[in-house]
C-alpha positions as CSV (number, residue, x, y, z in Angstrom):
1,X,-44.6,98.6,8.9
2,X,-41.2,98.6,10.5
3,X,-39.5,97.8,7.2
4,X,-41.1,100.9,5.7
5,X,-40.0,103.1,8.6
6,X,-36.4,101.7,8.4
7,X,-36.4,102.3,4.6
8,X,-37.5,105.9,5.1
9,X,-34.8,106.5,7.8
10,X,-32.2,105.0,5.5
11,X,-33.3,107.2,2.6
12,X,-33.3,110.3,4.8
13,X,-29.8,109.5,6.1
14,X,-28.5,109.0,2.5
15,X,-30.1,112.2,1.4
16,X,-28.6,114.2,4.2
17,X,-25.2,112.7,3.7
18,X,-25.3,113.6,0.0
19,X,-26.4,117.2,0.4
20,X,-24.7,118.0,3.7
21,X,-21.7,120.3,3.6
22,X,-19.0,118.6,5.7
23,X,-18.3,120.8,8.8
24,X,-14.8,122.0,9.0
25,X,-13.8,121.5,5.3
26,X,-12.5,124.4,3.4
27,X,-14.3,125.9,0.5
28,X,-11.5,127.1,-1.7
29,X,-11.2,125.3,-5.0
30,X,-8.5,125.7,-7.6
31,X,-5.9,128.2,-6.8
32,X,-5.9,131.8,-5.5
33,X,-3.2,134.2,-6.8
34,X,-2.3,137.1,-4.7
35,X,0.1,140.1,-4.8
36,X,1.1,140.8,-1.3
37,X,3.0,144.1,-0.7
38,X,4.3,143.3,2.9
39,X,5.9,140.4,4.6
40,X,3.4,138.1,6.4
41,X,3.3,135.1,8.6
42,X,1.2,132.0,7.9
43,X,1.6,128.9,10.0
44,X,5.1,129.3,11.4
45,X,6.6,130.7,8.2
46,X,7.4,134.3,7.6
47,X,7.1,135.1,3.8
48,X,8.5,138.2,2.1
49,X,6.4,140.6,-0.1
50,X,5.6,139.1,-3.5
51,X,3.3,137.2,-5.8
52,X,1.9,134.1,-4.3
53,X,-0.3,131.2,-5.2
54,X,-2.6,129.5,-2.5
55,X,-4.0,126.1,-3.2
56,X,-5.5,123.2,-1.4
57,X,-3.3,120.2,-1.2
58,X,-4.7,117.1,-2.9
59,X,-5.5,114.3,-0.6
60,X,-5.7,116.6,2.4
61,X,-9.5,116.4,2.8
62,X,-9.5,120.1,2.2
63,X,-7.8,120.9,5.5
64,X,-4.3,121.6,4.3
65,X,-3.3,124.5,2.1
66,X,-0.1,125.6,0.6
67,X,1.3,128.9,-0.4
68,X,4.1,129.3,-2.9
69,X,5.8,132.4,-4.2
70,X,5.7,132.9,-8.0
71,X,9.5,132.4,-8.2
72,X,9.3,129.2,-6.1
73,X,11.8,130.5,-3.5
74,X,9.3,130.8,-0.6
75,X,6.4,128.8,0.6
76,X,4.6,127.1,3.4
77,X,1.9,124.6,4.3
78,X,-0.8,125.4,6.9
79,X,-4.0,123.9,8.3
80,X,-7.3,125.6,7.4
81,X,-11.0,125.3,8.4
82,X,-14.1,126.4,6.6
83,X,-15.1,130.1,7.1
84,X,-18.2,132.0,6.0
85,X,-17.9,135.8,5.4
86,X,-20.6,138.2,6.4
87,X,-20.8,139.4,2.8
88,X,-20.1,138.1,-0.6
89,X,-16.8,139.7,-1.8
90,X,-16.6,141.3,-5.3
91,X,-12.9,140.5,-5.4
92,X,-10.8,137.8,-3.9
93,X,-10.0,138.9,-0.4
94,X,-7.1,138.1,2.0
95,X,-7.7,139.1,5.6
96,X,-4.7,139.8,7.9
97,X,-4.4,140.5,11.6
98,X,-1.8,143.1,12.3
99,X,0.1,143.3,15.6
100,X,2.4,146.3,15.4
101,X,4.4,145.7,12.2
102,X,3.7,141.9,12.0
103,X,1.0,140.7,9.6
104,X,-0.7,137.3,10.1
105,X,-2.8,135.7,7.3
106,X,-6.2,134.9,8.9
107,X,-8.8,134.3,6.0
108,X,-9.0,133.8,2.3
109,X,-12.3,134.4,0.3
110,X,-12.6,134.0,-3.4
111,X,-14.5,136.5,-5.5
112,X,-18.3,136.0,-5.5
113,X,-18.2,133.4,-2.8
114,X,-18.7,134.0,0.9
115,X,-17.4,130.5,1.7
116,X,-13.6,130.5,2.3
117,X,-10.9,129.4,4.6
118,X,-9.6,130.4,8.0
119,X,-6.1,129.6,9.1
120,X,-6.7,127.0,11.7
121,X,-3.9,127.6,14.2
122,X,-2.1,130.7,15.2
123,X,1.7,130.8,14.8
124,X,3.9,130.6,17.8
125,X,4.6,134.3,17.4
126,X,0.9,135.3,17.2
127,X,0.1,133.0,20.2
128,X,2.8,134.8,22.2
129,X,1.5,138.3,21.2
130,X,-2.1,137.2,22.2
131,X,-0.8,135.9,25.6
132,X,0.8,139.3,26.2
133,X,-2.7,140.8,25.8
134,X,-2.0,142.5,22.4
135,X,-5.1,143.0,20.3
136,X,-4.7,142.8,16.4
137,X,-6.0,145.2,13.9
138,X,-7.8,143.2,11.2
139,X,-7.6,144.5,7.6
140,X,-8.6,143.2,4.2
141,X,-6.7,143.3,1.0
142,X,-8.6,142.8,-2.3
143,X,-6.9,141.0,-5.2
144,X,-8.1,142.0,-8.7
């Protein structure tokens, strides 16, 4: 009887491990192209307006993302966590937090998928603004 119970427990554990979504792992696959019309901060890098490609870095366990400008002159790497949006976007969405004239990338969601990524750590600048008691204005930019 104990062997049957043990076998059932092992089968349940294997099934759960196979179907479970690993908590904290980002859900962006492939690459996300974006045309951003303002400078923005991601991680501790400030990037100018332009066309960018966001992609997960291979071998990073889906927790490290890179952004590179189309001309290859600007880029950054930053940590991300899984994020689930309250709706399923019709277009790819980049969500920014604005403090005055400074824009901080917060989330990325691909079209037709409410699972996306959240920038895991605020930049030093954003952390300082938060410590000063400033509140961001969140806004979403759709990419077509």
